[in-house]
N, C-alpha and C positions, 0 to 999 in steps of 0.2 A: 504494500500500500504506500501511498505517498501523501505527505502533508503539503506538498508544493502547490496543489490546485487550490485556489482560493474561491470558496463558494460565495454566492451572493450574500451580502452582509445581512445577518439576522441577529436577533437578540440572543443573549446567553444568560446565564444565571445572573450575571451582572455584565455580560459582555456580548460580543457579536460573533456570528458564525465565522467571520473572516479573521477573527483575532486569535492567532495561535502562538505567537511568540517572536523572539528576536535572536541576534547572532554574534557579535564579537565579545570576547571576554574582557571584563574590567575587574581588576583586583588590586594588588599592590601597585601595579603599574598598568598603563594602558597597553592593550595588545592590538595588533593590526586587525583590520576588518577581515572577515572571512571565517569560515567554519573550521579551517585547518587547525586552529588553536584549541578547539573544544576538547578533544581527547586529552591533550596535555593539561588543560585547566582542570578537568575532572580528576585526572590523576594527581594533580597537586592537592586538591581538596581531600582526596582519599588519603594521601600521606599525612595531612594535618589531622584527620580523624583518627588514623592509626596511632598517632602520637598520644592521644588520650586527653588532651587538655579541654576539649569541649564537653567532657563528661562532668567536669567540676562545677558545682553549684555556683561558685563565685564567678567563674567565667560566664556562665549563662546570665547571671544577674547583671554583670557589667555590659553585656551586649544589649540587654533590654534597656538598661539605663542610657546607654549610648544612643539607642534608637529614639528614645523620648527626648534626649538632648538635641538631637538632629531636628526633630519635628518642631521644637521650640525655637532654636537658634536660626534655623533656615526656613522658617515659615514663609517669609517673603518670597524666597526663591520657588518654593512649591506653589504658592499662590499664583505667581507669574506664569509658571509652567501650566498649571491647570486652566488659567485664563487663555493661554495660547492654544491649548489643545481643545478645550471645550467651551470657551467663552464663559467660564464660571466666575461669578462675582467673588470677591475676597471672602465675604462672610460665609458663602455657600461652600467655598473650598475648605475653609476651616471646619465648618459644621459637618460636612459630608465625608471628607477625606482625612483630615489631620487630627481632629479631636477624637473621633472614635478609634483611630489607630493608637494614639497615645493612651487612651483609656484602656484599651485591650492590653497594652504592654504593662501599664501600671498594675492592672489586676493580676497578670501573670507574675510580676515581680513579688507582689504581696503573698501569693499563695504557692510559689514555686517549691520552696523547701518542703512544705507539707505534701505537695504532689509527688515529690521525689522519694518520700519515705517508703521503705519496703512494707508490704502488708502481710501480717501473719494470718494464717488460715488454720482451721481445725483439720483433724485427720479422722477418717473412718476407722472403725475397729480393725479392719483388715490390714491397715498400714501402720498402726501403732506398735511400739512406741517410735517417736520421731518428731521432727519439727518441719513445718512447711511454710513457705512464704513465696510471694512474687514481688518483683520489682520492675521498674520501668527503665528500659535502656534505650539510648538513641539508636535510630536505624542506620545512620551512616551519612552518606551524601544524598541529599534530596533535592528535588526540582520544584520550584514554584513558578507557575505560568500565570501571569496576571492579565486582566482585561483592560479595555480602554475606557470604560464608562466611569469607573471610580479608580483611576489608575494608580493612585497612591494607597488608598485604604485597602483595596482588594488585592494588592500585591504585597503590601507590608504587613497586613494583619496575619496572613498565613505565615509570613516570615517570623512574626512574634512566636507563633506556636512551634515552628521548627527550631528556633533558637532555644526556647524554653525547654524543649526536649533534648537539647544537647547535640544537634546535628550540624554538619557543614551543609551549606545551602548554595545552590545555583538559583539566582533570581532572573527570570526572563520577563521583563516588562513588555507591554504591548507596543508593537510598532505603529499602531494607530493613534497613540498618544505620545508622539516623539519627544516633545519638550519635557514631559514628566519622566519618560524613560531616561532621558539624558541626565535629569536632575538626580534620579535614583542612582544611576551608574557613577556619577561624579561624587555624590555625597556619602553613599554607604561606606566606601573604603575609608573615609575620614573619621567615621564614628564607630564602625564595627571592625572586628578582627579581619583584616584583608586576606589572611591565610585561610579563613574558614568561610567567608562569604564572597561570592563572585557574581557579577552581573554580566549576563550575556544578552546582547540585543541585536536584532536582525529580523528575520522573517520566518516563514514556515520551513524553509530549508534548514535553518539553524535549530529550530525546534525539533525537527526530525532527527538531526544528528545528536542532539542532547538525549532524546529518547533512546537512541541506539546505543548509548553508553551503559545501559543496564544499571541505572541508578536505583537507589534503595526505596524511593517512594516518589510519586509524581502527584502534585496538587495542581489541578487545572480549574480555572474559572472561565467559563465561556458557554457557547451554545451546545445543545445536545448533538448537533451534527458534527462539530469539531471534537467534542468530547468523545464520541464514538471512535474517531480517528486516533485520538491520543491513546485511548484504551487499546486499540488494535496494535499501535506501534509499541506499546509497553508489553503486550502479551508475550512476544517471543522471549523476553527476558524475565518473565514472571514478575515484573515490577508492579507492586500494588499501586492503585490509583485512588485518589479522592477527586470526585467530579462535582463541582458546584455549577449546576446548570440552571436553566430557566424554565419558563412555563407560563401559561395564561392564568395568572393568579386572579380568581374571581372575587367580587364583593357582593355578598348577599345582603340586601336591605329589606328587612321585614316591615310590615305595616305599622308596627309599634315603635319604630326607631325614632330617636331624636334627630329629626331631619336637618336642623341647623348645624348641629355638631357634625353629623355625618357628612354634610356637604362641605364644610370647611376642611375636614380631615381628608376627604377624598380629593378635593381640588388641590390642597397643599402638596400631598404626596405625589399626585400626578404631575404637577408642575416641576417638582424637584428634578434637577438634571434633565429637564425637557422630557421627562418620562422614560429616560434611558436608565432604568433601574430594574434589576432582576425581580425584586419583590414589589414593584409598583403595581397599583390596581390596573389590571389589564382590561376588565370589562365589569359592568354592573348587572346584577340580576335583581330587579326592583319590583316589589309588589305593585300591582296596577293601581291600587288605591292611592298610592303616594308618589307615583312615578313623576307626574308633571311637576309637582311641587319640588321634589328633590332636584330635578333637572334645572329648574329655575334657580334654585339656591346654589347649585354647583356653578352655573354660568356667572351668577352674581359674585360668588366668592372668588372665582378665577379672575374676574376683572378687578376686584378689590385688591387681591394679592399682587397683581401686576402694577399697582400704583399708577394707573392711567396710561401705562405703556401699551401700545397697540402693535400689530404685526406679529411676525413669527418668533418662535423661540429657536435659538441656535441648536442645531444638531451636529454630530461629530464631523460629518463630511457629506459631500454631494451624493455619494452612493447611498448613504443612509436616507437622505432626503428623498431620493428617487424611489427607494423601496417603500417608504411611507406613503408617497404619492400614489404608488401602485395599489396600496391597501385601500385608498379612498376611491379607486375606480370601480364602478359597478358593484358597490356594496349593497345596494337595494334599500338602504335606510333613509332616514331624514336627518340632514345636517342642521342642527339648531344653532350652532355657533362655530366660527372658524372655517377651516377647510382649505386655506391657501398654503401652498408649498413653494418655496424658492429653492432652486437647485441649479448648480452648474450643469450645463449640457455637455456631452462628450466633446463638442467642438470648442468648449471654453466659454461660451456665452451663458448668461443666466436666464432662467425662465421662471415665471411665476404662474401657477395655475391654481384654480379653486374649484372645489366641488360644492361649495355652499351656494345657497340662493343669494341673489344680489341683495345687498343691504346698504344702508347709508353710512355704515361704519368705515373708517379708513382702513386700507390694507397696506401691507408693506410694499415698498417699491423694490423691484428686482435688484439684488446686490450679489456680489461674489460669495457672500457668506450664506451657507445653506441654512434655511429656517423652515419651521413648520408651525402654523398657528395652532394654539390650543383648540381642539376640535371635539365636539360632542355629537355623536351619531346615535339616533334613536332607532331601535329595532331594525338593524341590518339583517340581511339574509344569513341564516346559520351556516350555509355552505360557502359564503364569501370568504376570501382570504383574510379579511379583517377579523373574522371569527374563528379561523382555523390556524392562523399563524400568530406567534407572539408579537405584539405590536411594538414594544420597545421605543415608544415615542409619545408625544403629547396628544394622542388621539384616544378618546374614551367612548366605546360603544356602550349603550344602555339597552338592555333587553327587558321587556315587560313580562312578568310572570304573575300567575294568579295565586301562588302560594309558596311557602318555603319548601313544600314537597317538590314542586316543579323545579325550583332552583337547585335543590340537591340532586334531583334526577339529571338535570342538564349538566352539572359539573361532573357527575360520575360517568357520563357518557364519553368524556374525553380523558386524556392522560392525566395522571396525578399531578396537581400543581405544586409549585414551590411553596405557596402560601394560600390560605383561604381566609377571607375576612368576612365577618358577620356583624351587622349593626342591628341590635334588637334590645328592647327593654326587658325581655324575658330570658332568664337564666336557662330555662328549659330549652328554648330555641337555640341558644348559643351552645349548650351541651349537646344538643342533637346534631348540629352541624359539625361539631368537633368529633363526635362519635361516628357519624355516617359518611363524612367526606374525607377520604385519605389524602393527606397533603404533608408537605415538609413541616408546616407549622400552621397554627390557627391563632388569629388575633381577633379579640372581641371588642367591638366599639372603637377600634382604631386600626391603623395600617402601618406596617413596616417596623414598628418600634421593637419588635422581638430581636431584630438584628443587633440592637444596642445592649442586650442583656448577656454579659459574659457567663452568667450562671446557666444559660440555656444553650443546648446544642443548636447550631445552625447548619442546615443541609436539606437536601431534597429527598424525594423518594420516587422510585421508578424513573421515568424520563426526566424528571426535574433534578436528579442528582444521585450521588452515591457517596456515603460517608458524611461526616459532620465535623465542625470545628467551633472555635470560640472557647475561651476560658480553659478549663480542665479538659474539655472534649478535644480541643486542638492539641494540647500537650499529649493526650493519649493517641491521637491520630498519627503523630510523628514519633511514637514510641513503640517499642516491643515489650509486651508483658512477659517477663521471663520467670518461669517457675523453678523453684529450688526446693528439693526435698532432702533432708539430712536424716540418715538412719544410723543407729548405733550398731556396733558389731555384735553386741550381746544385749538381750537374749537372741538366740538364733534357733527357734523351735524347729525340730526335725519334722514335725507333722506337715509342714508346707512342701516338703520334698518327696518325690516319688520313691518307691512305689506306694500307692495309696490303698489301704484296707477299706472295707466297707464302712467301718466305724470312723476312720479318718475322713473319708469322703463326706459322710454325714455331718461331721463337725465343721469341715471346710465350707459346706453349703450354708451353714448357719453364720459363719464368720464373714464370708464374702458376699 
């Protein structure tokens, strides 16, 4: 198989289908571009790991503290890079990428020594006398492949887990967020042990060569399509993988929901990063009795949160904008707000198109910057791409349902989502959605906030992902649980050794 073919850009768990990774190694010194250095770089990291220093708790704590120091001291450089890559305002860059990464690292630092302690376990009668325990050991040299949509947080947060577990790490930032990738490559060696952490940036070819090194674990954040290719490339080496993928995370709004609160929270999280978030609300399933009021409130909240700004929201690149424009073609629903897309055409010119009905509201003039207006589409066709593909942009379909039963049935007809959200005043309704809808996570009366809880595992299920991280769960993902059993030489009862008499066999059956 090959990772060099770049599929059409699609959403991933927090990334796009085209986002697979990068290529030249950066550690103690800059290395020339090209994948020829990758085997030597991995060998260098293996030598560091074999030396044993990454196993020490003090080393791990120093790396985590260094990462936090970098995020504080070089915040301005990361903010500038995130603005260049994604057009992200400074407060959003801090809120969405830098603050949660630092919080994840602080949490790991506080709890690391307790996580590292061996755990004593009891013994069955058949194994007594003796002592048994298990401990957490680092895996070795691991690979973290980051996405473009939160290129600092979703690259550095898995790095926190890998370092806390005592591994050497190859970090592969997304080539679709080049300014942030350059900042990571330049700054990490200044704050972390450069003999244990290396940054490789390039494209799918470099990712493929990294996977060919038979690393000890691969952590990938991206789309299900590319996740399958990563898993396929890791399989010949039996390299374990963690796949943080995406999905069409639904929002079920019951008739008894607080509509004002629901509208604010839905609009805010959908606007965040222009909807380019793995756990963003993908579509709504709203009780018919409250649908019109909820839509009106969402439209009003969206306008209010934009502070009078009109036109489109910046998306990562023109290919993403064209993909989103394609989702708005022939969807069969009613566009109640938005619908305009500005994208560079292949020839280099910009084009603006809208699927909305003509309105008196101003629309964005065509620019070289790809943008998509916040768009609400009511009751699109269920078979339209808008309802079958992950949206990963500022477009919000609203489906009318006649009951929570119908909403649950609709969600369960599709792949298991990364998250399911439910707004209801009824604890019984929330419990029912949690119980009956398989998903990576359930959030009641809010959206996305589970990502910020290090005490909770974060990950998908089925097509939305494999494995989990955050907090202790990330530490365990990058660790091997090693069992140790210690037996005395005496007593050494002869009854366990053959030949066995009928009486002995009867006794052994009782013991074992």
